[in-house]
C-alpha positions, -999 to 999 in steps of 0.1 A, spaced: -183 -273 101 -151 -266 121 -133 -233 116 -94 -238 118 -68 -209 128 -41 -223 107 -16 -199 93 -13 -197 56 16 -213 40 40 -190 22 40 -193 -15 72 -174 -21 107 -188 -13 136 -170 0 158 -188 -28 137 -170 -56 147 -136 -40 176 -113 -42 184 -81 -24 176 -54 -49 147 -72 -68 121 -50 -76 83 -55 -79 64 -27 -93 27 -21 -104 2 4 -113 -22 8 -83 -47 29 -98 -50 51 -131 -71 84 -130 -83 81 -93 -120 90 -93 -137 112 -66 -162 82 -65 -136 60 -53 -126 85 -25 -164 86 -16 -166 48 -16 -135 46 5 -151 71 31 -182 47 32 -164 16 36 -140 28 62 -166 54 79 -138 81 76 -162 109 63 -135 138 68 -150 164 45 -114 171 33 -119 140 13 -157 143 0 -166 180 0 -149 200 -23 -164 234 -11 -152 229 23 -118 217 11 -114 249 -8 -132 275 14 -127 263 49 -93 244 46 -75 262 17 -66 234 -5 -74 232 -41 -98 204 -37 -106 170 -22 -77 144 -19 -76 108 -11 -75 93 24 -39 83 32 -53 47 43 -67 43 11 -33 52 -8 -18 25 18 -43 1 11 -35 3 -25 2 0 -19 -6 -29 2 -20 -49 -27 13 -46 -44 29 -64 -14 1 -90 -11 1 -99 -49 39 -105 -47 45 -122 -10 8 -139 -8 -22 -131 15 -14 -134 53 22 -133 48 29 -97 56 42 -96 91 48 -58 93 39 -32 71 43 7 78 43 39 57 45 73 59 24 98 37 47 122 21 24 141 -5 -11 143 -12 -33 122 -36 -55 139 -58 -84 128 -80 -70 122 -113 -36 109 -103 -23 76 -115 -2 60 -87 26 33 -94 39 12 -64 73 -3 -61 88 -29 -34 126 -35 -34 140 -65 -15 164 -52 10 173 -82 29 164 -120 30 168 -137 62 162 -165 85 151 -160 123 146 -191 144 142 -216 114 115 -189 99 125 -171 66 116 -136 60 121 -110 33 125 -74 43 111 -45 17 114 -8 11 79 4 -6 72 36 -24 44 47 -43 46 76 -68 23 97 -85 24 102 -124 48 128 -123 72 104 -102 66 122 -70 65 99 -40 31 99 -23 39 71 3 72 56 15 75 27 37 88 -8 46 73 -44 53 84 -78 62 69 -109 50 73 -145 58 85 -168 29 94 -203 22 131 -214 25 
């Protein structure tokens, strides 16, 4: 068996995209504490702010545990890869602007801000926002992905 290092082929085409196009998806409904603990185990991030309610309330002064920022970023990333395809993102950066609590429902959206060509390759630039059930932004950011012509 031989391994290859070929880059994936873009499935999304620049000709299918227009500035202002928006893709929206519900990322999680009723986030469970169990999901926070599972993410802690998967990531190795056992900060008690995300898993220990007593610590979070009595020592840190928060009303309870809250989600890891990277968990929220990962959920937001699925919106992007579901749209542009696995392996197509060239950049993806976010800012965590509000906490995500157990019970939250998160909806992500990505908007096309530019479709461009650089040295014969085609790219789409996106703004990304994830909001909770109250419409409050919890993550904002941007991404770029390779696309077909």
